[in-house]
Backbone atoms as SQL, in Angstrom:
CREATE TABLE atoms (id INTEGER PRIMARY KEY, chain TEXT, resi INTEGER, resn TEXT, atom TEXT, x REAL, y REAL, z REAL);
INSERT INTO atoms VALUES
  (1, 'A', 1, 'MET', 'N', 121.213, 7.922, 175.679),
  (2, 'A', 1, 'MET', 'CA', 119.506, 9.236, 176.028),
  (3, 'A', 1, 'MET', 'C', 119.887, 10.490, 175.445),
  (4, 'A', 2, 'ASN', 'N', 118.749, 11.331, 174.665),
  (5, 'A', 2, 'ASN', 'CA', 118.890, 12.342, 173.881),
  (6, 'A', 2, 'ASN', 'C', 119.133, 13.365, 175.500),
  (7, 'A', 3, 'LYS', 'N', 118.336, 14.615, 174.674),
  (8, 'A', 3, 'LYS', 'CA', 117.784, 15.887, 176.252),
  (9, 'A', 3, 'LYS', 'C', 116.630, 15.123, 176.673),
  (10, 'A', 4, 'THR', 'N', 115.922, 15.326, 174.806),
  (11, 'A', 4, 'THR', 'CA', 114.176, 14.719, 175.771),
  (12, 'A', 4, 'THR', 'C', 114.046, 13.772, 176.290),
  (13, 'A', 5, 'GLY', 'N', 115.034, 12.174, 175.646),
  (14, 'A', 5, 'GLY', 'CA', 114.723, 11.013, 176.429),
  (15, 'A', 5, 'GLY', 'C', 115.147, 11.258, 177.107),
  (16, 'A', 6, 'GLN', 'N', 116.111, 12.343, 178.295),
  (17, 'A', 6, 'GLN', 'CA', 116.397, 12.593, 179.373),
  (18, 'A', 6, 'GLN', 'C', 114.960, 13.203, 180.886),
  (19, 'A', 7, 'GLN', 'N', 114.807, 14.127, 179.597),
  (20, 'A', 7, 'GLN', 'CA', 114.189, 15.199, 180.395),
  (21, 'A', 7, 'GLN', 'C', 112.438, 13.976, 181.144),
  (22, 'A', 8, 'LEU', 'N', 112.665, 12.958, 179.946),
  (23, 'A', 8, 'LEU', 'CA', 111.201, 12.214, 179.998),
  (24, 'A', 8, 'LEU', 'C', 111.215, 11.202, 181.306),
  (25, 'A', 9, 'ASN', 'N', 112.722, 10.714, 181.349),
  (26, 'A', 9, 'ASN', 'CA', 113.044, 9.808, 182.194),
  (27, 'A', 9, 'ASN', 'C', 112.875, 11.055, 183.758),
  (28, 'A', 10, 'ALA', 'N', 113.266, 11.784, 183.571),
  (29, 'A', 10, 'ALA', 'CA', 112.883, 12.489, 184.738),
  (30, 'A', 10, 'ALA', 'C', 112.059, 12.825, 185.655),
  (31, 'A', 11, 'THR', 'N', 111.008, 13.098, 184.717),
  (32, 'A', 11, 'THR', 'CA', 109.460, 12.879, 184.461),
  (33, 'A', 11, 'THR', 'C', 109.417, 12.096, 185.094),
  (34, 'A', 12, 'ASN', 'N', 109.406, 11.255, 185.074),
  (35, 'A', 12, 'ASN', 'CA', 109.257, 9.635, 184.728),
  (36, 'A', 12, 'ASN', 'C', 108.862, 8.942, 186.287),
  (37, 'A', 13, 'ALA', 'N', 110.798, 9.765, 186.941),
  (38, 'A', 13, 'ALA', 'CA', 111.186, 8.945, 188.128),
  (39, 'A', 13, 'ALA', 'C', 110.371, 10.037, 188.795),
  (40, 'A', 14, 'ASP', 'N', 110.167, 11.551, 188.865),
  (41, 'A', 14, 'ASP', 'CA', 109.933, 11.903, 190.031),
  (42, 'A', 14, 'ASP', 'C', 107.848, 11.671, 190.262),
  (43, 'A', 15, 'PHE', 'N', 107.215, 11.589, 188.921),
  (44, 'A', 15, 'PHE', 'CA', 106.260, 10.343, 188.971),
  (45, 'A', 15, 'PHE', 'C', 106.225, 9.782, 189.539),
  (46, 'A', 16, 'LEU', 'N', 106.924, 8.334, 189.808),
  (47, 'A', 16, 'LEU', 'CA', 106.660, 7.097, 190.786),
  (48, 'A', 16, 'LEU', 'C', 107.016, 7.275, 191.922),
  (49, 'A', 17, 'ARG', 'N', 108.369, 8.467, 191.949),
  (50, 'A', 17, 'ARG', 'CA', 108.856, 8.469, 193.185),
  (51, 'A', 17, 'ARG', 'C', 107.255, 9.265, 194.061),
  (52, 'A', 18, 'ILE', 'N', 106.340, 10.008, 193.490),
  (53, 'A', 18, 'ILE', 'CA', 105.393, 10.907, 194.220),
  (54, 'A', 18, 'ILE', 'C', 104.370, 9.814, 194.363),
  (55, 'A', 19, 'ASP', 'N', 104.031, 8.566, 193.395),
  (56, 'A', 19, 'ASP', 'CA', 103.552, 7.602, 192.796),
  (57, 'A', 19, 'ASP', 'C', 103.263, 6.557, 194.560),
  (58, 'A', 20, 'ALA', 'N', 104.835, 6.725, 194.632),
  (59, 'A', 20, 'ALA', 'CA', 105.082, 6.028, 195.502),
  (60, 'A', 20, 'ALA', 'C', 104.748, 6.716, 196.883),
  (61, 'A', 21, 'GLU', 'N', 104.742, 7.339, 197.263),
  (62, 'A', 21, 'GLU', 'CA', 104.616, 8.676, 198.750),
  (63, 'A', 21, 'GLU', 'C', 103.043, 8.514, 198.874),
  (64, 'A', 22, 'THR', 'N', 102.467, 8.286, 197.132),
  (65, 'A', 22, 'THR', 'CA', 100.725, 8.383, 197.363),
  (66, 'A', 22, 'THR', 'C', 100.559, 6.863, 198.806),
  (67, 'A', 23, 'ALA', 'N', 101.043, 6.273, 197.739),
  (68, 'A', 23, 'ALA', 'CA', 100.330, 4.550, 197.897),
  (69, 'A', 23, 'ALA', 'C', 100.569, 4.943, 198.978),
  (70, 'A', 24, 'LEU', 'N', 102.449, 5.214, 199.825),
  (71, 'A', 24, 'LEU', 'CA', 102.009, 5.070, 201.169),
  (72, 'A', 24, 'LEU', 'C', 101.214, 5.996, 202.060),
  (73, 'A', 25, 'THR', 'N', 100.730, 6.720, 202.116),
  (74, 'A', 25, 'THR', 'CA', 99.697, 7.383, 202.069),
  (75, 'A', 25, 'THR', 'C', 98.178, 7.130, 202.205),
  (76, 'A', 26, 'PHE', 'N', 97.740, 6.284, 201.405),
  (77, 'A', 26, 'PHE', 'CA', 96.721, 4.879, 201.308),
  (78, 'A', 26, 'PHE', 'C', 96.855, 3.846, 202.705),
  (79, 'A', 27, 'SER', 'N', 98.509, 3.739, 202.488),
  (80, 'A', 27, 'SER', 'CA', 98.454, 2.087, 203.466),
  (81, 'A', 27, 'SER', 'C', 98.682, 2.656, 204.784),
  (82, 'A', 28, 'GLN', 'N', 99.138, 3.547, 205.102),
  (83, 'A', 28, 'GLN', 'CA', 98.561, 4.070, 206.737),
  (84, 'A', 28, 'GLN', 'C', 97.501, 4.288, 207.118),
  (85, 'A', 29, 'MET', 'N', 96.549, 4.339, 205.908),
  (86, 'A', 29, 'MET', 'CA', 95.151, 5.177, 206.194),
  (87, 'A', 29, 'MET', 'C', 94.663, 3.911, 206.404),
  (88, 'A', 30, 'ALA', 'N', 94.491, 2.888, 205.278),
  (89, 'A', 30, 'ALA', 'CA', 94.049, 2.057, 205.816),
  (90, 'A', 30, 'ALA', 'C', 94.635, 0.992, 207.089),
  (91, 'A', 31, 'LEU', 'N', 95.947, 1.394, 207.028),
  (92, 'A', 31, 'LEU', 'CA', 96.204, 0.775, 208.145),
  (93, 'A', 31, 'LEU', 'C', 95.732, 1.550, 209.969),
  (94, 'A', 32, 'GLU', 'N', 95.161, 2.539, 209.834),
  (95, 'A', 32, 'GLU', 'CA', 94.704, 3.510, 210.953),
  (96, 'A', 32, 'GLU', 'C', 92.806, 3.071, 210.812),
  (97, 'A', 33, 'ALA', 'N', 92.729, 3.055, 209.798),
  (98, 'A', 33, 'ALA', 'CA', 90.668, 2.987, 209.126),
  (99, 'A', 33, 'ALA', 'C', 90.075, 2.244, 210.719),
  (100, 'A', 34, 'ASP', 'N', 89.057, 3.506, 211.994),
  (101, 'A', 34, 'ASP', 'CA', 87.869, 1.376, 211.881),
  (102, 'A', 34, 'ASP', 'C', 87.579, 1.231, 211.186),
  (103, 'A', 35, 'ASN', 'N', 86.749, 2.360, 210.084),
  (104, 'A', 35, 'ASN', 'CA', 85.946, 2.181, 209.102),
  (105, 'A', 35, 'ASN', 'C', 86.239, 0.630, 208.359),
  (106, 'A', 36, 'PRO', 'N', 85.431, 0.182, 208.192),
  (107, 'A', 36, 'PRO', 'CA', 85.867, -1.246, 207.444),
  (108, 'A', 36, 'PRO', 'C', 86.017, -0.808, 205.591),
  (109, 'A', 37, 'GLU', 'N', 85.042, 0.128, 205.410),
  (110, 'A', 37, 'GLU', 'CA', 85.371, 0.296, 203.828),
  (111, 'A', 37, 'GLU', 'C', 86.402, 0.910, 203.599),
  (112, 'A', 38, 'LYS', 'N', 86.262, 2.397, 204.537),
  (113, 'A', 38, 'LYS', 'CA', 87.506, 3.146, 204.546),
  (114, 'A', 38, 'LYS', 'C', 88.974, 2.436, 203.584),
  (115, 'A', 39, 'ARG', 'N', 88.999, 1.117, 205.535),
  (116, 'A', 39, 'ARG', 'CA', 90.192, 0.545, 204.778),
  (117, 'A', 39, 'ARG', 'C', 90.353, -0.067, 203.855),
  (118, 'A', 40, 'ASP', 'N', 89.739, 0.038, 203.565),
  (119, 'A', 40, 'ASP', 'CA', 89.731, -1.252, 202.205),
  (120, 'A', 40, 'ASP', 'C', 89.973, -1.116, 201.198),
  (121, 'A', 41, 'ARG', 'N', 89.788, 0.565, 201.118),
  (122, 'A', 41, 'ARG', 'CA', 89.243, 1.527, 199.722),
  (123, 'A', 41, 'ARG', 'C', 90.428, 1.709, 200.034),
  (124, 'A', 42, 'ASN', 'N', 91.185, 2.228, 200.804),
  (125, 'A', 42, 'ASN', 'CA', 92.826, 3.022, 200.725),
  (126, 'A', 42, 'ASN', 'C', 93.913, 1.566, 201.012),
  (127, 'A', 43, 'HIS', 'N', 93.542, 0.344, 201.396),
  (128, 'A', 43, 'HIS', 'CA', 94.012, -1.277, 200.419),
  (129, 'A', 43, 'HIS', 'C', 93.835, -1.207, 199.188),
  (130, 'A', 44, 'GLN', 'N', 93.176, -0.950, 199.104),
  (131, 'A', 44, 'GLN', 'CA', 93.040, -1.335, 196.739),
  (132, 'A', 44, 'GLN', 'C', 93.597, -0.620, 196.261),
  (133, 'A', 45, 'ASN', 'N', 93.483, 0.381, 197.112),
  (134, 'A', 45, 'ASN', 'CA', 93.654, 2.245, 196.198),
  (135, 'A', 45, 'ASN', 'C', 95.301, 1.667, 196.351),
  (136, 'A', 46, 'ALA', 'N', 96.448, 1.546, 197.143),
  (137, 'A', 46, 'ALA', 'CA', 97.701, 1.287, 198.607),
  (138, 'A', 46, 'ALA', 'C', 97.958, -0.104, 197.133),
  (139, 'A', 47, 'ARG', 'N', 97.480, -1.228, 197.189),
  (140, 'A', 47, 'ARG', 'CA', 97.760, -2.335, 196.100),
  (141, 'A', 47, 'ARG', 'C', 97.834, -1.852, 194.870),
  (142, 'A', 48, 'LYS', 'N', 96.941, -1.156, 193.981),
  (143, 'A', 48, 'LYS', 'CA', 96.987, -0.658, 192.983),
  (144, 'A', 48, 'LYS', 'C', 97.935, 0.049, 192.385),
  (145, 'A', 49, 'ALA', 'N', 98.521, 0.991, 193.326),
  (146, 'A', 49, 'ALA', 'CA', 99.433, 1.543, 192.844),
  (147, 'A', 49, 'ALA', 'C', 101.034, 0.709, 193.465),
  (148, 'A', 50, 'TYR', 'N', 100.747, 0.414, 194.125),
  (149, 'A', 50, 'TYR', 'CA', 102.073, -0.821, 194.218),
  (150, 'A', 50, 'TYR', 'C', 102.681, -1.766, 193.342),
  (151, 'A', 51, 'ASP', 'N', 101.196, -2.230, 192.533),
  (152, 'A', 51, 'ASP', 'CA', 101.660, -3.007, 190.883),
  (153, 'A', 51, 'ASP', 'C', 101.781, -2.372, 189.645),
  (154, 'A', 52, 'THR', 'N', 101.301, -0.720, 189.958),
  (155, 'A', 52, 'THR', 'CA', 101.473, -0.092, 188.763),
  (156, 'A', 52, 'THR', 'C', 103.140, -0.232, 189.110),
  (157, 'A', 53, 'ILE', 'N', 103.815, 0.733, 189.856),
  (158, 'A', 53, 'ILE', 'CA', 105.093, 1.180, 190.315),
  (159, 'A', 53, 'ILE', 'C', 106.004, 0.334, 189.876),
  (160, 'A', 54, 'MET', 'N', 105.530, -0.956, 190.419),
  (161, 'A', 54, 'MET', 'CA', 106.663, -1.737, 189.467),
  (162, 'A', 54, 'MET', 'C', 106.648, -2.617, 188.478),
  (163, 'A', 55, 'ARG', 'N', 105.303, -2.057, 187.927),
  (164, 'A', 55, 'ARG', 'CA', 105.336, -2.448, 186.016),
  (165, 'A', 55, 'ARG', 'C', 106.313, -1.063, 185.461),
  (166, 'A', 56, 'LEU', 'N', 106.154, -0.353, 186.111),
  (167, 'A', 56, 'LEU', 'CA', 107.030, 1.013, 185.226),
  (168, 'A', 56, 'LEU', 'C', 108.344, 1.839, 186.052),
  (169, 'A', 57, 'ARG', 'N', 108.422, 0.891, 186.279),
  (170, 'A', 57, 'ARG', 'CA', 109.632, 1.140, 187.278),
  (171, 'A', 57, 'ARG', 'C', 111.272, 0.666, 186.225),
  (172, 'A', 58, 'GLN', 'N', 110.332, -0.059, 185.285),
  (173, 'A', 58, 'GLN', 'CA', 111.220, -1.100, 184.734),
  (174, 'A', 58, 'GLN', 'C', 112.198, -0.501, 183.571),
  (175, 'A', 59, 'LYS', 'N', 111.124, 1.202, 183.536),
  (176, 'A', 59, 'LYS', 'CA', 111.146, 1.655, 182.496),
  (177, 'A', 59, 'LYS', 'C', 112.179, 2.893, 181.790),
  (178, 'A', 60, 'VAL', 'N', 111.961, 3.085, 183.710),
  (179, 'A', 60, 'VAL', 'CA', 112.778, 4.089, 184.564),
  (180, 'A', 60, 'VAL', 'C', 114.594, 4.098, 184.809),
  (181, 'A', 61, 'VAL', 'N', 114.816, 4.917, 184.143),
  (182, 'A', 61, 'VAL', 'CA', 116.457, 4.741, 185.182),
  (183, 'A', 61, 'VAL', 'C', 117.157, 5.733, 186.102),
  (184, 'A', 62, 'PHE', 'N', 117.005, 5.100, 186.976),
  (185, 'A', 62, 'PHE', 'CA', 117.470, 6.181, 188.263),
  (186, 'A', 62, 'PHE', 'C', 118.577, 6.349, 189.034),
  (187, 'A', 63, 'THR', 'N', 118.641, 7.365, 189.066),
  (188, 'A', 63, 'THR', 'CA', 120.106, 7.661, 190.098),
  (189, 'A', 63, 'THR', 'C', 120.328, 7.323, 190.758),
  (190, 'A', 64, 'PRO', 'N', 121.691, 7.005, 191.178),
  (191, 'A', 64, 'PRO', 'CA', 121.611, 6.064, 192.652),
  (192, 'A', 64, 'PRO', 'C', 120.829, 6.194, 193.954),
  (193, 'A', 65, 'ALA', 'N', 120.529, 6.778, 194.553),
  (194, 'A', 65, 'ALA', 'CA', 119.852, 8.197, 195.422),
  (195, 'A', 65, 'ALA', 'C', 118.431, 7.706, 195.089),
  (196, 'A', 66, 'GLN', 'N', 118.040, 7.621, 193.418),
  (197, 'A', 66, 'GLN', 'CA', 116.694, 7.740, 193.865),
  (198, 'A', 66, 'GLN', 'C', 116.488, 6.346, 193.442),
  (199, 'A', 67, 'GLU', 'N', 116.751, 5.731, 193.374),
  (200, 'A', 67, 'GLU', 'CA', 116.824, 4.311, 193.933),
  (201, 'A', 67, 'GLU', 'C', 116.789, 3.724, 195.292),
  (202, 'A', 68, 'GLU', 'N', 117.931, 3.908, 195.881),
  (203, 'A', 68, 'GLU', 'CA', 117.761, 3.746, 196.601),
  (204, 'A', 68, 'GLU', 'C', 116.484, 4.333, 197.599),
  (205, 'A', 69, 'SER', 'N', 116.288, 5.217, 197.160),
  (206, 'A', 69, 'SER', 'CA', 114.385, 5.997, 198.018),
  (207, 'A', 69, 'SER', 'C', 113.505, 5.359, 197.906),
  (208, 'A', 70, 'MET', 'N', 113.716, 5.097, 196.148),
  (209, 'A', 70, 'MET', 'CA', 112.583, 4.167, 195.383),
  (210, 'A', 70, 'MET', 'C', 112.238, 2.852, 196.140),
  (211, 'A', 71, 'ASN', 'N', 113.429, 1.916, 196.087),
  (212, 'A', 71, 'ASN', 'CA', 113.936, 0.766, 197.353),
  (213, 'A', 71, 'ASN', 'C', 112.801, 0.556, 198.457),
  (214, 'A', 72, 'GLN', 'N', 113.683, 1.966, 199.571),
  (215, 'A', 72, 'GLN', 'CA', 113.189, 1.853, 200.678),
  (216, 'A', 72, 'GLN', 'C', 111.184, 2.290, 200.818),
  (217, 'A', 73, 'LYS', 'N', 110.652, 2.810, 200.087),
  (218, 'A', 73, 'LYS', 'CA', 110.008, 3.619, 199.972),
  (219, 'A', 73, 'LYS', 'C', 108.919, 2.384, 199.342),
  (220, 'A', 74, 'MET', 'N', 109.188, 1.401, 198.611),
  (221, 'A', 74, 'MET', 'CA', 108.287, -0.176, 197.806),
  (222, 'A', 74, 'MET', 'C', 108.209, -0.952, 199.005),
  (223, 'A', 75, 'ALA', 'N', 109.692, -0.770, 199.418),
  (224, 'A', 75, 'ALA', 'CA', 110.016, -2.138, 201.015),
  (225, 'A', 75, 'ALA', 'C', 109.137, -1.403, 202.135),
  (226, 'A', 76, 'GLU', 'N', 108.581, -0.666, 202.292),
  (227, 'A', 76, 'GLU', 'CA', 107.501, 0.082, 203.234),
  (228, 'A', 76, 'GLU', 'C', 106.736, -0.446, 202.695),
  (229, 'A', 77, 'LEU', 'N', 106.278, 0.440, 201.161),
  (230, 'A', 77, 'LEU', 'CA', 104.638, -0.083, 201.131),
  (231, 'A', 77, 'LEU', 'C', 104.965, -1.335, 201.742),
  (232, 'A', 78, 'LYS', 'N', 105.095, -2.891, 200.585),
  (233, 'A', 78, 'LYS', 'CA', 105.275, -4.101, 200.912),
  (234, 'A', 78, 'LYS', 'C', 105.042, -4.474, 202.677),
  (235, 'A', 79, 'ARG', 'N', 105.231, -4.218, 202.666),
  (236, 'A', 79, 'ARG', 'CA', 105.229, -4.406, 204.258),
  (237, 'A', 79, 'ARG', 'C', 103.525, -4.246, 204.970),
  (238, 'A', 80, 'ASP', 'N', 103.165, -2.938, 204.373),
  (239, 'A', 80, 'ASP', 'CA', 102.301, -2.956, 205.437),
  (240, 'A', 80, 'ASP', 'C', 101.763, -3.116, 204.590),
  (241, 'A', 81, 'LEU', 'N', 101.829, -3.404, 202.914),
  (242, 'A', 81, 'LEU', 'CA', 100.404, -4.281, 202.824),
  (243, 'A', 81, 'LEU', 'C', 100.193, -5.767, 203.335),
  (244, 'A', 82, 'ILE', 'N', 101.825, -6.328, 203.271),
  (245, 'A', 82, 'ILE', 'CA', 102.017, -7.625, 204.071),
  (246, 'A', 82, 'ILE', 'C', 100.782, -7.344, 205.333),
  (247, 'A', 83, 'LYS', 'N', 100.637, -6.619, 206.548),
  (248, 'A', 83, 'LYS', 'CA', 100.111, -6.132, 207.445),
  (249, 'A', 83, 'LYS', 'C', 98.464, -6.004, 206.840),
  (250, 'A', 84, 'LEU', 'N', 98.302, -5.931, 205.522),
  (251, 'A', 84, 'LEU', 'CA', 96.936, -4.979, 205.708),
  (252, 'A', 84, 'LEU', 'C', 95.835, -7.063, 204.988),
  (253, 'A', 85, 'GLY', 'N', 97.155, -8.011, 204.934),
  (254, 'A', 85, 'GLY', 'CA', 96.359, -9.274, 204.426),
  (255, 'A', 85, 'GLY', 'C', 97.348, -9.682, 203.599),
  (256, 'A', 86, 'GLU', 'N', 97.755, -9.226, 202.271),
  (257, 'A', 86, 'GLU', 'CA', 98.359, -9.282, 200.772),
  (258, 'A', 86, 'GLU', 'C', 99.561, -9.570, 200.903),
  (259, 'A', 87, 'LYS', 'N', 98.958, -10.734, 199.924),
  (260, 'A', 87, 'LYS', 'CA', 100.545, -12.019, 200.219),
  (261, 'A', 87, 'LYS', 'C', 101.357, -11.405, 198.905),
  (262, 'A', 88, 'PHE', 'N', 102.702, -12.251, 198.550),
  (263, 'A', 88, 'PHE', 'CA', 103.348, -11.331, 197.241),
  (264, 'A', 88, 'PHE', 'C', 104.199, -12.608, 196.898);
């Protein structure tokens, strides 16, 4: 991979990390919400982010540390989504 490809990959890995953290925020907000509309909206945002990350992460080469961190975040997000009623 050339230098530009490496920079693009690093940027994509960082984007996915941020997206996973945002999705976790949505899932936590959904789990804590008393308002059904707020719960549903955050639940949907978290699920959409989960699906997007799972699709895009196949195109990114992570370092071992990045891979471990991403796996942990996605496992936590999946647990939250299951609590919200998702089926995988």
